[in-house]
C-alpha positions as CSV (number, residue, x, y, z in Angstrom):
1,M,11.7,-172.4,-47.8
2,I,10.0,-175.4,-47.1
3,Y,8.5,-178.2,-48.9
4,E,5.7,-180.4,-47.9
5,V,5.2,-184.1,-50.0
6,R,2.0,-185.2,-49.8
7,E,1.1,-189.0,-50.6
8,Y,-2.5,-190.4,-51.7
9,V,-3.1,-194.2,-51.9
10,A,-6.3,-194.7,-53.5
11,A,-9.1,-196.9,-52.3
12,P,-9.3,-200.0,-54.5
13,G,-10.7,-198.7,-58.1
14,R,-10.8,-195.1,-57.3
15,L,-7.4,-194.2,-58.9
16,G,-9.0,-192.3,-61.9
17,A,-11.5,-190.4,-59.4
18,V,-8.2,-189.3,-57.6
19,L,-6.8,-187.9,-60.5
20,D,-9.4,-186.2,-62.0
21,L,-10.0,-184.5,-58.7
22,F,-6.5,-183.6,-58.3
23,T,-6.5,-182.4,-62.4
24,S,-9.9,-180.8,-62.2
25,A,-10.1,-179.3,-58.6
26,T,-7.0,-179.5,-56.7
27,M,-4.8,-178.1,-58.8
28,P,-6.9,-175.2,-59.7
29,M,-7.5,-174.5,-55.5
30,L,-3.7,-174.8,-55.0
31,A,-3.4,-172.0,-57.3
32,K,-6.2,-169.9,-55.7
33,H,-4.5,-170.4,-52.5
34,G,-1.1,-169.4,-53.6
35,M,0.3,-172.7,-53.2
36,E,3.3,-173.4,-55.5
37,L,3.1,-177.1,-57.1
38,V,6.4,-178.3,-57.5
39,S,6.0,-181.8,-59.1
40,A,3.3,-184.4,-59.2
41,G,3.0,-187.7,-60.7
42,R,2.3,-191.5,-59.7
43,T,4.8,-193.7,-57.9
44,M,6.3,-195.8,-60.9
45,I,8.4,-198.5,-58.6
46,G,7.9,-199.1,-54.7
47,E,5.1,-199.7,-52.4
48,H,1.7,-198.7,-53.9
49,S,3.1,-198.7,-57.3
50,W,0.8,-197.0,-59.8
51,G,-2.2,-196.5,-57.2
52,E,-0.3,-193.7,-55.5
53,L,-0.6,-189.8,-56.4
54,V,2.7,-187.8,-54.8
55,Y,3.0,-184.3,-55.3
56,T,5.4,-181.4,-53.6
57,L,4.6,-177.9,-52.6
58,R,6.7,-175.3,-51.7
59,F,6.2,-172.7,-49.2
60,D,8.0,-169.7,-47.0
61,D,8.0,-171.4,-43.8
62,L,5.2,-173.3,-41.7
63,A,3.3,-170.2,-41.0
64,D,2.8,-170.0,-44.6
65,L,2.1,-173.6,-44.8
66,E,-0.7,-173.3,-42.0
67,R,-2.3,-170.3,-43.5
68,K,-2.7,-171.3,-47.0
69,W,-3.8,-175.1,-46.0
70,N,-6.2,-173.4,-43.6
71,G,-7.9,-171.4,-46.3
72,M,-7.9,-173.7,-48.8
73,L,-9.9,-176.5,-46.4
74,A,-12.5,-173.8,-45.8
75,D,-13.2,-172.8,-49.3
76,P,-16.8,-173.8,-49.7
77,E,-15.6,-174.4,-53.5
78,W,-13.0,-177.1,-52.3
79,V,-15.5,-178.4,-49.8
80,A,-18.1,-179.1,-52.9
81,A,-15.5,-180.6,-55.1
82,L,-14.2,-183.0,-52.6
83,S,-18.2,-183.7,-51.2
84,A,-18.6,-184.6,-55.0
85,A,-15.7,-186.6,-55.8
86,E,-16.7,-188.8,-52.7
87,A,-20.2,-189.1,-53.4
88,D,-19.2,-192.6,-54.5
89,G,-17.2,-193.6,-51.7
90,P,-14.4,-192.6,-50.1
91,L,-11.4,-191.8,-52.5
92,F,-8.3,-192.7,-50.4
93,A,-6.9,-195.5,-48.6
94,T,-4.4,-193.5,-46.9
95,M,-2.9,-190.3,-46.9
96,R,0.5,-189.4,-45.9
97,R,2.5,-185.9,-45.6
98,R,6.0,-185.0,-44.8
99,V,7.7,-181.3,-44.4
100,L,11.2,-181.2,-45.3
101,D,13.5,-177.9,-45.0
102,A,15.8,-177.0,-47.6
103,A,19.0,-177.1,-45.5
104,P,21.7,-178.5,-47.6
105,V,23.0,-182.2,-47.1
106,V,26.5,-181.8,-45.0
107,T,28.2,-184.8,-45.0
108,A,31.3,-185.8,-42.8
């Protein structure tokens, strides 16, 4: 099992559009392509407080992650939804992702 953490910092004035896209299109598309959403929220404390959407997905392994993301990113429904959301300009100032393993933490 692995986890992917994705952090999207909204372009100035675009957080509402980011959140709208996430709830109306991203979440349904994740489900359509078999991606398990573990958590989602906005950063409350820290860099980009309240201006960033962060979510975590769970996958079987890297091959599962790649297969599912490739399917979603090529889906005409997703392409249309993202294009429509960006009609007034870019949604994101930055995007960052990390993939974590599920290994237990070992202390000395």
